[in-house]
C-alpha positions, 0 to 999 in steps of 0.5 A: 228666523229671518233677518227681517222677522228678527226687526219686528222683535225689539228683544233683539236689539237689547244687546248691541256694539253699544260700548263707546270707543272711548269715553275719557276726555269728555265733557260729560265726565269732566267735573274740573273747575275750569271745564278742561274736559281734554285733562281731566280724564285722560288716555293713561288714566283711564284704566284706574277711574271708574266713569260716571256716564259710560263705558269704553272698550275694544269692539265691546258689547253691551246691553241697551241700558249698559249695565252690563258690558263685554269687551276684549283686552288684549297684552303683546307683552312688550305694552307698557299697559294692557290694550283695553282701549284704543289710544289717539291724541287729544284736540291740544296734541294733534297738529290737526286736533284730535285723532284716534291712531289705530287700525280698526275695521268695521266688516259687518253687521246686522240691523239686529246684531245677530251677527257682527264683525270687525277687525283690529290690528294689534302690533306684536312690538310696544305701541309707540305712545310717546312717539306718536305724542312728541312728533305730532307735538312737533309738527304745525298745521302746514304738516300732515298728522303723524299717523300709527303706521308712519311710525315703521311699527306695520314695516314688517309684519310684525302684527295680529289680525284679531277678527271678533265676531258675534252671533246671538242664538237667540235674545239674550245668548250671544256667542262670540268667536275670536280669530287671532292670526300671526302675520309675522315671520316670527313666532310672537305672544299674546295675553287675552283677556275677555272681559265682562264687568258692570257700569258703576251705578252704585257709587253715586248715591241714587241706587245702591244695588250692586251686582256681582260677579263670580265664578268657581272654575277657570271656564265659567263667569256666573252674573248676578244682576236683578235686571240682566236676563244673561246669567253666565259667561262661557270660555272654551279655553282659559286658564283661570278667572281674574276678578276686581272691582269696577271702582277708581283707584284713588290711591293711584290717581289722587294720593286718597285711600281707596274705597275697594281693595280691588280696583278697577286696574286690578286685572291690568296690575296683575297681567303686567306686574304680576301683583296678585294683591290687586286681583280678588282670591275669592273670585268675586267683584263687579269686573271680571276677565277669562285669562288666556295666554297663547304663543302664535307660530308665524302665519298660525292662527288660531280660533278662541270661542266664548258664550253669553247666555240666559241658559245653564249649559253643560256644553255650551258650545255644541251648537257653537259652529252651527249658530255662527253658518246659520247667522252668516248665512242670513245676514248675506240672504238680508244684505243680497236683497238690499243689494240687488242690482248692484252688480259690482262685487266691489260696490257691494263690499264697500256698501256692505261696509258702510252699513257695518260702520254705521251700525257699529257707531250706535253707542250707549249715550247717557247724560242728565245735564241737572245731575251733571252740574249739581252732582251726585248725593253720594260724592263731594259737591262740584265747584261754583263754577259750574253753574255757569260752566258750558251746558248750564242752560240745557238742564231739561237735557236727560239722555239715556237711549242708543243713538248713532254716533258719527263715530265712537272714538273722535265723537263719541257723542251725537252730533244733531245734523249730522245724525239727520244724515244717518238716518237716510241710510239706515232707512235701506236696512232698518227703517224703524231705527231711522224713524226713531232717530229722529224722533228722538231729538224731538222728544222733550227730554232733548228739545229745549223747552224753546224749540232748540235742538242740540247741537252736540256735547261741548256746546248744546247751543251750537246752531246746526243747519235745520235739515231735521224736516227734510229727515223726517220726510225723505225717511219717511217715503223710503219706509213707505216704499219699502213697507208699502204703506205711510207711516202717517202717526209718525209723520203727524208726531214729528211735524208737530215738535218740528213746528216748535224748531222752527218757531224757535229759528224766527224768534232767535235767528232772525235778529232784525226781523227781515227772515234774513238768518245768522245762525253762526257757524252752522257746522260749517266750522271755519268756512267763512273768513272769520269765525261765524259765531264772532260778534263784530266790534262795531254791531254790524250784522252778519248776514248769512246766504246759507242761514237763510236758504237753509231757512228757506229749505225748512219751510218748504220740508215743512210745506210738503210734509202738511201738503202729505198730511192734508191727504188725510187731514184736511186741517193741514192745508192751512199749515201748508199755506202758513210755511208756503207764505213763509217761504215766499217772504224768506225769498223775498228777504234774499232779493230785497233787505232793507229799505235799499233792496239790497241783495245777497245773489250778487249781480256782478258776480253772479254768486250769493254771498255773505254780507255784512250790514253795518247799523247805518244801513250799508251793505258789504258783499263778503266775496268769497265763494264756497259752498255757502253760496250753493246752499240755496240750490237746496230749497227746492220742491217740486208738487205734483198737479193731481196733489194740489187739485186734491186739495182745494183750499190749499189751492184756492188760498195759493191762487189769491196770493198769486193774484194778489201778491204778484211781488212775491209770487214772481220770486218763486220759480215759476210755480205758475207755470207747470212743468213735465208731467204737470208738475210745478216748481217751488225755489229760490232759483230761477233758471238762469240763476240756477245755470250761473251757480251751475256754471261756477259749481261744474268747472275744474278750476273752481268747485268741480273735483274728480271726487265731488264738490269742494267746499271752497272754490280753487280759484284761492289756491293761488289767488287767496281772498283777502280783507280788511275789517275794522282794522284787522286783515283777513285771508283765506287760501284754498287748502284741500285737506287738513286744515291750516288754521286754528279757527273753530279747534282746528280739527275739521276743514271747510276750506277745500276738501269734499264733505258728503252731506253738502254733496249729497244734498246737491245731488237731490237738488239737482234731481228735484229741478230735473222732475221739474225741467225737461231733459232738455234744460241742459248745462255745459258739465264740465264747464269749458268743455263744451259738452252739455248734460241735462241735470239727472246726467249731472246728478248721476256724474256727481254720484259716480265722483263721489263713488269713486273716492271707495271704489277700485280704480284702474290700478287696483288703488282706492283713492281713500286710503291715499298715499300709504302703498301697503293700504293700497297693495298690501292684501291685508289691508287694500279691502278694508273700509275707512270712511273718515269725515271728509276727503281731499279736494284734488286726490280723494284720499280720507281726512278727519276722524278716520272711523266716522262712518257717519254721514259719510254712510251716505255712500250706502245710499249714492251706491243703491240702485235707482228706482225704475220709472213704475216704482217712482209713480207708485211711491210718487216720488224718487228718492235721489242720490243714488247711482243711476243704472 
């Protein structure tokens, strides 16, 4: 069975890498009185505490309801604890926010997880927990983070490369290979603990069924669970099996008697301290490990094999190598087809690891807010303060699905606008999963009854940019191209729910009823002069050009979906007209606010700015040039004349508006003038404004970096923007990497770095404008160079700049790897890619969450070859964002 065939069989996705890299320090595990999630569960208490909502592990796999988990623990005989989870700093411990302090790499995965591979670099000396905590605490925001490599622990190559591979023989038969390589010049010991356990679902009082693990020999663990098909775990090598229970050690953590004699940390305690009283001599429990105690000589490599299966096997490893070889071959064949047209081996390597990172960062996410607020029947009731704690107004939210995470350590919870971008890359390899992810958040147990989409676990009520209609239509068209037929059912069902979300925006985020939308920080954290969620002291209103532009984009996306649906059901022509008119109203408001017709387009600077409106009707620009002023470019749609002719009611209504409301029609960029190939353009930007925005965006002294478009003009590096408002002084300076401010937590920065989602939308918008304008529409690129390019060429050039972040340069170095020479030149590091959260605005190095393949996984889409003109014509519209070849 090929990988393509497997994707049509949902059972092959029953098991996958759905285990979090961190469950400690999360909101849903926080039952404190104050809501101090970071300190209620910590890294050091995690080994002894049984979680309520999920499980964590290193390179773990589980079923899609996380009833049974497999992961591997390690001990180098020098650490204070078994390495069962990745270490990192909390938001308060890191000088730039939370941050994982380990090196691990996702190297491969098929969409069905029939084959997966990752690498963990495990130090042979005592892990520098205290050094990392102490040194980072001593550093201020102006200094870089103190990383694991800075401690010197890798200086003499005293570490193990741990390669973990999975291959499925069938949907419920999983082979596991662990390859350990001693990279040092000395022999080194390692204890290996392949571990299987049940998520504790029996303690909370809702379901008292308690499954069981047991063993009669050192190479076999039996699984007894009424809902799990897998019944056996085999080890080719093992000294013995160790058993305990997945129960909290309350005596250790809270000085109260234990309910279980053999607690969650029993195996750790036995291995570290030799305490045999804490593991069950009867070899039964709800958590069990094989024990392997190995010594590896200098440079030696050893392979260890395990198997989880629904079969009773006399020789479980007879076909082991054959299955692995076949699954790896099928994975290569699957990606060979995906990567047709990518001639560069390095580009193929980067793209395949980007896909791997996205697939490994799928996670079982479980959170029932009402149960979390009220507490469980068998537990003590939560404190009264929880009645008004975070997310108390999201009682309907009940999530229990496999969801794409930004990354499973720093962000082991979904971020809704991140996920919209994830689906674009997923659609290339698994369009069904992409569609399901988009529909998931429109379901009634995710979307609020009022139509709001949940933002993220720390505050579901925060507001993210409304990009889901855009993602729905993009995924719909990619899916149509791949499969050769449109999934109208998906598009129609998503559209119906998106109507609710659009209505929520109109009712909740247009405070003055003037089609100018606020929205708060809108996912851009500290990009503003001040926290854009702040209520201003004298009742002033922040009028956001990005909030309004996102809504214009939303209206056009909804109009485009309605037009597509109208080709199958004429009823949708009326909906398309509604969104066309709504777009016109938003465009009108952007240029004509209030009685004085104040515009968010500053004629003097020729740029879009946020503005502050006072109660007396006065307006003041916040003349800070950020990507907020570029977001109006995203509200652009190109409609083929043939489609308009096929929708006579839409055409008739549109004609009436153009004739009877000329003041609105004039705002729509050249709708009445057909562009190349008889196309119509809807946009917030007429040609002049587009060129003026591009003049700034393509200026190396402002937004244009060698590696993409910066979030803030570089002009403010030497000339910071200052503002005095209501007696308070504000200053914004260009900071190309880590944030130097604690605004909005301080763990991300929009004051200079390069962010992939915004760059992707810029590229896509330029390509859409090019579809309308002829190639003769030229813009100076770069600004000041005297050279001119058309919009398609500029979009292609920006794609190449983004790709340069990851690809080897002429010196064999990757900008993403930054200042560390070992990462750049060491053959054991240089070809393993971390994708990061965002990138240094001047040199392209990775910044922020190191393992956030998430929306940075868009690099996989950007590296994908563009379609031919014939393919474009057949699929009606090109899929922007790929490097032109």
